C-alpha positions in Angstrom: 75.9 80.6 95.4 78.5 82.6 93.5 78.0 83.2 89.9 80.6 81.9 87.4 82.2 85.3 86.9 82.9 85.6 90.6 83.5 81.9 91.5 86.8 81.7 93.5 89.7 80.4 91.5 92.2 81.1 94.2 92.1 80.2 97.8 91.0 83.2 99.9 93.4 84.9 102.3 92.0 84.7 105.8 95.0 85.0 108.1 98.0 86.8 106.8 100.2 86.0 109.8 99.5 82.3 109.5 100.3 82.3 105.8 103.6 84.2 106.3 104.6 81.9 109.2 104.1 78.8 107.0 106.5 80.3 104.4 109.4 80.4 106.9 110.3 76.7 106.7 109.8 76.3 103.0 111.2 79.5 101.6 108.2 79.7 99.4 106.6 82.9 98.0 103.2 84.2 98.9 101.7 85.4 95.7 98.7 87.5 96.9 96.1 88.9 94.5 94.4 91.9 96.1 91.2 92.4 94.1 87.7 93.7 94.1 84.6 91.7 93.2 83.4 94.3 90.6 86.8 94.6 88.9 87.0 93.0 85.4 90.8 93.4 85.3 91.0 91.5 88.6 88.9 88.7 87.1 91.3 88.6 84.1 94.4 88.4 86.3 92.8 85.8 88.5 91.5 83.6 85.7 94.2 83.9 83.0 97.4 84.3 85.0 97.2 83.2 88.6 94.7 80.3 88.4 96.9 78.4 85.9 99.9 78.9 88.3 97.8 77.3 91.1 96.9 74.4 88.8 100.6 73.8 88.1 101.1 73.1 91.8 104.6 74.6 92.3 105.3 74.1 96.0 107.5 77.3 96.0 104.4 79.4 95.3 101.5 79.9 97.7 98.7 81.6 95.8 96.0 83.5 97.7 93.4 86.2 97.0 92.2 89.0 99.1 88.9 90.2 97.6 88.9 93.4 99.5 85.3 94.3 99.1 83.9 91.0 100.4 85.6 91.0 103.9 85.4 93.5 106.7 88.3 92.4 108.8 91.4 90.2 108.4 94.2 89.0 110.7 97.3 91.1 109.6 101.0 90.1 109.6 101.3 90.9 113.3 98.4 88.6 114.2 95.9 91.4 114.9 92.4 91.5 113.7 92.2 94.6 111.6 89.7 96.4 109.4 90.4 95.6 105.7 91.2 99.2 105.0 94.0 99.1 107.6 95.4 95.8 106.1 95.4 97.4 102.6 97.2 100.5 104.1 99.8 98.2 105.7 100.4 96.4 102.4 100.5 99.7 100.5 97.7 98.7 98.1 95.7 101.5 96.6 94.9 100.1 93.1 93.1 96.9 92.0 94.2 94.5 91.0 97.6 94.4 92.7 99.7 91.2 93.0 102.1 91.1 95.9 105.1 88.9 96.3 105.8 88.3 100.0 108.2 86.1 102.0 108.3 85.0 105.6 107.9 87.9 108.1 106.0 89.8 105.4 109.1 90.8 103.5 108.5 92.1 100.0 110.4 89.8 97.7 109.6 91.6 94.4 107.9 94.9 93.4 104.1 94.8 93.5 102.5 94.3 90.1 99.5 96.7 89.9 96.9 96.8 87.2 96.7 94.8 84.0 98.7 95.5 80.9 96.5 95.4 77.8 99.5 95.4 75.4 100.1 91.7 76.1 103.2 91.9 78.3 101.5 91.1 81.7 102.6 87.4 81.5 106.2 88.5 81.1 106.0 91.0 83.9 104.5 88.4 86.2 107.1 85.8 85.3 109.9 88.3 85.9 108.5 89.2 89.4 108.0 85.5 90.2 111.6 84.7 89.3 112.9 87.7 91.3 110.7 86.7 94.3 111.8 83.1 94.3 115.5 84.1 94.1 115.1 86.5 97.0 113.3 83.8 99.0 116.1 81.3 98.4 118.8 83.9 99.2 117.2 84.8 102.6 118.0 82.8 105.7 115.1 80.8 107.0 113.1 82.7 109.6 110.5 81.9 112.2 107.8 84.2 113.4 
């Protein structure tokens, strides 16, 4: 049983290709938190910023978490089972936490949001990225994978 500090607040990412394919028809944004279990900043981003978005239930946002140190392999955007290190390389993630904003086909819809701002601007940075990603998703033609 997971302790309260590490209880999942976001659905886990299990199959990146399937998540991206589901975005094609809806023009939604995959908001992906890439985290580590032992990362207190990851916990803060998850608990204070992304879990409230999940509770709001906006159908234009699909929130998932990839807790990179708790999985060995993952199905990548091409549908291939890959070691987690390879998936992180493909996503250009080298820092935890990093929030990615992806559209159908794996397109980056807004710049990644790495780290956590302790000055109190993180919420504004996140909101700006979400607006940019949603606008990009709506401006893009619907795609199928």
